[in-house]
C-alpha positions in Angstrom: -17.2 -0.7 -10.8 -16.4 -2.4 -14.0 -14.4 -5.2 -11.9 -14.7 -7.7 -9.5 -11.5 -6.8 -8.0 -12.3 -3.2 -7.3 -15.9 -4.0 -6.1 -14.7 -6.6 -3.5 -11.5 -4.9 -2.4 -12.3 -1.2 -2.2 -14.9 -1.4 0.8 -12.5 -3.1 2.6 -9.6 -0.6 2.1 -11.8 2.6 2.4 -13.0 1.3 5.9 -9.2 0.5 6.9 -8.2 4.0 5.8 -10.9 6.0 7.0 -12.6 4.0 10.0 -16.0 3.6 8.6 -18.0 2.1 5.6 -17.7 3.6 2.2 -21.5 4.2 2.0 -21.2 6.5 4.9 -19.3 9.0 2.8 -22.2 9.3 0.4 -20.5 6.7 -1.9 -22.0 3.6 -3.7 -20.1 1.2 -5.8 -22.1 -0.8 -8.3 -21.1 -4.3 -9.8 -21.8 -3.5 -13.4 -20.2 -6.6 -14.7 -17.8 -5.5 -17.0 -16.6 -2.2 -18.8 -19.7 -1.7 -21.3 -22.2 -2.2 -18.2 -20.5 0.3 -16.2 -20.6 2.7 -19.0 -24.1 2.2 -19.7 -25.0 2.5 -16.1 -23.0 5.7 -15.8 -24.6 7.1 -18.7 -28.1 6.2 -17.3 -27.1 7.9 -14.0 -25.8 11.0 -15.6 -28.9 11.3 -17.6 -30.9 11.4 -14.3 -28.8 14.2 -12.9 -26.5 12.0 -10.5 -22.8 12.6 -10.0 -20.5 10.0 -11.5 -16.9 9.5 -10.9 -14.7 6.5 -12.2 -12.1 5.1 -10.6 -10.1 3.7 -13.5 -7.0 1.9 -14.1 -4.1 4.2 -15.1 -3.5 2.3 -18.2 -6.9 3.3 -19.7 -5.8 7.2 -20.4 -3.1 6.2 -22.7 -4.8 3.6 -24.7 -7.6 5.2 -27.1 -9.2 1.8 -27.6 -9.7 1.1 -24.2 -13.2 1.4 -22.7 -12.4 4.0 -20.2 -10.0 6.0 -22.2 -10.9 9.8 -22.4 -12.0 9.8 -25.8 -14.4 7.3 -25.2 -15.7 8.8 -22.2 -16.1 12.1 -23.9 -18.4 10.4 -26.4 -20.6 9.3 -23.5 -20.6 12.8 -22.1 -18.0 12.5 -19.2 -14.6 14.6 -18.8 -11.5 14.2 -17.3 -12.9 15.6 -14.2 -15.0 12.6 -13.7 -12.1 10.3 -13.6 -9.8 9.1 -10.9 -6.7 7.4 -12.5 -4.9 4.9 -10.3 -2.0 2.5 -10.9 1.3 3.4 -11.6 1.5 2.8 -14.5 -1.4 0.3 -15.2 -3.7 -1.0 -12.5 -4.9 -1.2 -8.8 -2.4 -4.1 -7.9 0.8 -1.5 -8.7 0.0 0.3 -5.9 0.6 -1.8 -3.3 4.4 -2.3 -2.5 6.6 -5.2 -2.9 6.9 -5.9 0.7 2.8 -6.0 1.3 2.6 -8.5 -1.9 5.6 -10.6 -0.6 4.0 -10.6 3.0 0.8 -11.9 1.6 1.9 -14.2 -0.9 4.0 -15.8 2.1 1.2 -16.1 4.4 -1.9 -17.1 1.6 0.2 -18.7 -0.9 3.5 -20.4 0.1 6.0 -21.7 -2.2 6.2 -25.3 -3.1 10.0 -25.3 -2.6 9.6 -24.2 1.1 11.4 -20.9 0.3 10.1 -17.5 1.2 8.9 -15.1 -1.3 10.7 -11.8 -1.2 10.0 -8.3 -2.2 12.7 -8.7 -5.0 10.6 -11.5 -6.3 7.7 -8.9 -6.7 9.8 -6.0 -8.1 11.2 -8.4 -10.7 7.6 -8.6 -12.0 7.0 -5.1 -12.5 8.7 -4.4 -15.7 7.6 -7.8 -17.3 4.3 -6.3 -19.0 0.9 -6.3 -16.8 1.8 -6.6 -13.3 -1.1 -8.6 -11.9 -0.9 -11.3 -14.7 2.8 -11.8 -14.1 1.8 -11.9 -10.4 -0.9 -14.4 -10.9 1.4 -16.7 -13.0 4.3 -16.7 -10.5 1.9 -17.9 -7.9 0.4 -20.6 -10.4 3.6 -21.9 -11.0 5.3 -22.2 -7.5 2.4 -22.5 -5.1 0.0 -25.3 -4.7 -2.4 -22.6 -3.0 -2.3 -20.0 -5.9 -5.7 -18.0 -6.0 -7.7 -19.5 -9.0 -8.6 -16.2 -10.1 -6.6 -13.1 -10.3 -9.0 -11.1 -8.8 -8.8 -12.5 -5.4 -5.2 -11.6 -5.1 -6.0 -7.9 -4.2 -8.9 -8.9 -1.8 -6.7 -11.1 0.2 -3.8 -8.6 0.2 -6.6 -6.0 1.5 -7.8 -8.5 4.1 -4.3 -8.6 5.6 -3.5 -4.9 6.2 -4.2 -3.6 9.8 -3.3 0.0 9.9 -4.8 2.9 7.8 -1.0 3.8 7.0 -1.0 0.4 5.2 -3.4 1.7 2.6 -1.3 2.9 -0.4 -1.1 6.9 -0.6 -2.6 6.9 -4.0 -5.6 4.9 -3.0 -6.3 7.5 0.0 -6.0 10.2 -2.3 -8.6 8.9 -4.5 -10.6 8.1 -1.6 -10.3 11.6 -0.5 -11.2 12.8 -3.9 -14.4 10.7 -4.0 -15.3 11.9 -0.6 -15.0 15.8 -1.7 -17.3 14.6 -4.9 -19.9 13.0 -2.9 -19.9 15.8 -0.6 -20.5 18.3 -2.9 -22.8 16.1 -5.0 -25.0 15.8 -1.8 -25.0 19.4 -0.9 -26.1 20.3 -4.7 -28.8 17.8 -4.3 -29.8 18.9 -1.1 -30.2 22.5 -2.1 -32.1 21.4 -5.4 -34.6 19.7 -3.1 -35.5 22.8 -0.9 
């Protein structure tokens, strides 16, 4: 994983969605300490005939200068089939509903004016640029308990979810795609070893 948010939150969300740890599906997450580290590690794995799948923020596909743009990935020997794009339109934080965010905000980062956060407070941020940054800024301005780092927001939200149906469908689809790829890779490696 390129980022600490995904590395911390995805195992929680996977286990809630499927009832077993992500490693049990043959999926290994690696904290690569940034975009360049993730690309270099992926290149190493591919060179050693391992299957690599990127779960990439949706805005990466549109920006040719981004580390995980298709143009750059192709230079490293990867194709669009190696990527799962998540977030509508931009990033992991976007896949959670306004209600889920407002519930988490009220429980974890209450407002200093003692008002309740509403789904509308969250919805209004979705059109103001990068959603996660706008959300973090709002919390920092109006809550004494705001998370110090933006990365902890999704982790706290993930820890509050209770039912498999609480995991956003876009994320469940990406998990299912990753399970399929891991299963196919496992069968391929098993048959090569015989």
